[in-house]
N, C-alpha and C positions, 0 to 999 in steps of 0.2 A: 340265393338272393344277395345282391350287393349291399354293403353297408350304406348308411345314409350319407356319410362323408368319406372322402379319401383320407389324405393326411391331415391330422389335426394337431395344433400346437398349443400347449399349456404353458403360459408364461408366468411363473411363480408357483413353486410346488410346495404349497402348505396344506392346511386342512381343506379349504374349499377347492383349490386347484387340483389337489390330489383326489378329492371325492368326485369331481367332474370327470377326471381322467379314468377313474375306476368305473364310473357309470358308463362311459363310452366303451370301455373294454368289455365289461360284463354283459352289456346289451348289444354288443357287436355293431356299434354305431359308427366306428371308424376303421379304416383299413390299417392305419398305423398312428399311434399316439407318440408325439414328440414332446419332450419337457425341457424347458429352459429355466435356469435359476443361477443366481450369482453365488449361491452357497454350494460348494462341491459336496458337502455332506448330505444336503437335501437331495441332490441328484443321485448320489450313491444309494440312498434309502429308496428313492423312487424306482430305481432299476431293480434293486434287490427285492422290493415288495411287489413288483409287477405292476406298478402304477403307470409306467411308460415303457414303450418299446425301444425308444432311443432317447438319449439325454444330451444336452448341449450346454456347456459352460459359457459359450459366447454366441452372439447373433452372427448370422452369415447367410450365404446363398440358400441354405435349406429352408429359410423362412418363405422364400418365393415359391416353394413347392407345396405350401399348405393351402388347403381349401377352406379351412376354418382356423381362426386364432382366438384364443380365450385368455384375456389378461386377468391374472389372479394374484398380482403382486400387491403389497400394501397400498392402500388408497392414495397415500401421499406420493407414491412413485409411479402411478399409472400414466400421468400425462407425459413425463419424460420417457417412459418406456414406449409409449405409443409413437412419439416422435422418432425414436431410434428405429422402430420397426417399419415406419412408413416407406422409406426409400427401398426397403427389401421386399415389401409385400407384393403379391400378385394383384393386379388391379381388379380381378374378378373374385377375389377371396372375401369371405365373410369374417366379421370381427365383432366381438362383444367383450364385456368385462363382468366381474362379479363384485365390484366395489360397493361399499355400503353408503357412499355419498355420490350423487350423480350430477349436480349442477355444473361445476367447473370441469369435471371429467368429461361429461358428454359434450359440452361446448368445444372443448379442445380436440377430443378424439374423433368426433364426427367430421371435423374439418381436416383431419390428418390421415386417418385410415380409410381404406375403401370399404364401402358397405358395412358401416359400423352401427350397431344398436346397443345402447347401454342396458345393463342388466344387474339385478341384485337378488339372488336367491335368499329368501328369508329363512335361513338355516345356519346353524353353527354350533359351537361347543366351546366350553372354557378350556378344552384340551386342544392346544395348537399343534401344528406340525404334520407333515405328511404321514408319519407313523400312526396318526389317529384318524386318517382319512378312511371313509367307507362310502360306497355308493348309496347305501340306505339313507345317508344324511339328506339327500335331495328328494327322496321319495315322498310324494304328496306335499312338498313344500310349495308355498306361494312364491312365485318367481316374478319379481317386478321387472317389467320392460319399460324403457323410457324413450319412446320415439319422439321425434320433433318433425318440423316441416322439411328438414333436410334428410330425413331417413329414407333410404331407398326401399321400394317394395320388395326387392330381392333380400335385403337385410331383415325386414319385418317377417317375411315368410320363412326364411331360412332359420333365423334364431328362434322363432316361435316353434318350429318343428323340432329344433334341438331340445328346447325346454320340455316339450310334451314327450319326446322320446326318452328323456332322462327321468320321467315320472313326475315332473313338476307341473304346476298350474300357472300359466302366464297371466299376468295382470298388467295392463297398460295404463300408465299414468305419466304426467309430465315430470321432467327432472326436478323442477322446483317443488312441486307438491310432494314428491317422494322424500325430498330432504326435510320438509316440514314434518311429515308423518314419522319418519324414523328418528328424528330428533326427540320425539315424545315417547315412542315405545321401545327404543333401543339405546340411543345415546344418552338420554337423561337418566334412565335406570342405571347405566354404567357409572355415571358421575355420582349418583346416589350411593351406589355400592362403595365407591372410593371414599365418599364423605363419611359413611357410617364406620368404615374401617379406620379412618383417620381419627374419628371421635373416640373410638376404643383405644387406639394406639397412643393418643395424647393424654389419656386419663391417668391420674396417679394410682388408680385402682385397676390398671390394665390387666394384670394377671388374674385378678378375681373376675373381671368382666369376661375374659377369655374362657375361664372355667365355667362360668354360668351361661355362656352363649349356647342357646338351644337350636333346634332344627330350623325354626323360623328365621333366626338371624342368619344362619348359614345359607338358607335358600335365598333370602333377600339379597345377600352379598356375593352370591356364587359367581356372577359375571366378572367380579374383580380378580378372579383367578386366571383369567385369560392372559394373552400376551400384552404386557403393559405398553410396549412400543407400538404395536399395531392398534391397540385401543386408543392410545394418545393421538396417533395420526388420524384415526377415524373421527374423533370428536373435534379436533382442531380444524380438520377439513370442512366440517359442517358447523363451524362456530356461530355463524350468524343465526341460523335457524335454532341452534341449541340455546343461544342467549335468550331468544324469545320464549322458548319453553321454560327456561329457568325463571324468567320473570313471572310466567303463569303459575309455576309451582310456588314461588314465594307468596303470591296472593292467596293460593289455596291453603298453604300452611298457616298464614295469618288468620284466615277464616276459621280453621280448625282450632287454633290457639284461643280465639274468642269463644268458640263453642265449648271449651272446657268449663266455662261458667254456666252453660245451658245444657244439662245432661240429656234432656229429651230431644233437643235439636241435634246434639251429637249422635244420639242413637239413630235418628233418622238419616244422618249422613253416613253412619256406619252401615245401616241397612241398605242404603243406595249403593254403597261401595261393594257390599256383598253381592247384590244383584248383578252389578257389572262384572265382578270377578267370576261369579258362577256361570255367567253367559259366555265367558271367553272360549271354551272349547268349541262352541257353535260359531261364534264370530270368527275365530281363528281359522275354522274350516268351512267358512261360508260358501266357498266355491266347490266344496266336496259334499258327498252325501251326509246328511245330518246324523250325528252320533247320539245315542241314548245311553246316558251314564248311570252307573250304579256304584255306590261306595260301600265297601265291605270292611268291617273291622277284623283284623287278623292277629292272632296270638303270635308272639315273637318266638316261634319254634321253627327248626329246620324243616323245609319241605312244604310249608303251608301254601305258598303260591302254586306249587305243583299240584297239591291236593285239590285246590280250587279249580285249576284248569282241567284236571282229570275228571272231577265231578261234573263240570259243565260239558266237557267233551263227550262223556258217556251218556249225557242227556240230550246230546245233539245240538247244544247251544254253542255258537261260534263267537269267540271273543275277537273283536275287531281292533281294540286298543286297550292298553294297560298302562297305568302310572302308579308308582309308589308315592303316596302322599305324605305319610309320617312314619317314623320309626322310633319307638321307645323301648325301654327294657322290657316292659310287660306286654305291650301291644303296639300295633300300628294300623295303617289303613291303606287300601289300594282302591284306585278308581278303575272300573271296568267299562269299556265302551262297546255298545252293541249296535248293529245296523238297523234294528227296528224296536219299537216299543214292546211288541209281543215277545221278542227274544229277551229283552231286559226283564220283563215280568216273569218269564219262565226261569231265567237265571235267579231271580229273587226267590222263587219257590224252591228251587234245587238247593241253593245255599242255605236257606232257612232250615230246610229239612236236614241238612248236613251239620247244623248247629252253629252256623256263623251268624254274628250280629250284623244287622243292616240298619244303620241310623235312619 
């Protein structure tokens, strides 16, 4: 059976571009994967790691041989990159991008590249670079596609097939709505992480604060460990929607400040926040089969997670998802996800019999 695409070009070999390339190769979706990047070291790594079949430090006639092109450069560079590619592209080729901001990018690139459809896989890591790329990053990811009136049917069909073949779940919304949404669930949290770290860094008790910082603070500020330059470009590119989100956050913080004088009202707000947070696994996977969660308290001893998995495996219970929630010197907790309520309850029985505490 022939691959879905012939020659595919990845323009920008970082975490996302490399992960898409690996997905194409591991699933045999492309006859040949080409990679372009201005960083010779990134290209060298891509070739060494098997991310690409051929690498290119410059654009040239090879671009015209591509059936599909994927722009994975930093979001601030996408428009200029698209303009440079346009005169070299085959008029029948498909094009998309993986940028986290869509408004300006889509408006420019759909008028520049043939059969272009904007995209944004909702996947990532604080670890940047092609050396951290892996095809599993895109598995089960919601992959936003942003068609407009100018989008060709060929682009919509072809890019949707690409997303589904890579294991993602396409979700079509307008470029403007996309930017409003990611400003609140991605870009604003990044600025909050930067703000909290600045708060600590500027304190006269910085060293003591760093010493006392527990898992909650580290989890809350994890996204600040990503590439500062790429993150800066991301939030600046979406600054209008982000400013609106910041204003909304200011209002919410002022409400919470007032509630410090009303303990019962603050408790109600906290309970509502807990309900929202606890529903996130289902909301996040709303396009996927519903997951049934079970939280297990785990002693901090080597091999405990393996013992849990073995006990459930021997009982015929299949774990569909697993997440480490907390780690302390004396104990921690993990969240296990199951495909059905019956499997979750069976897992509860098995683990209780094995001596594990289930909150």
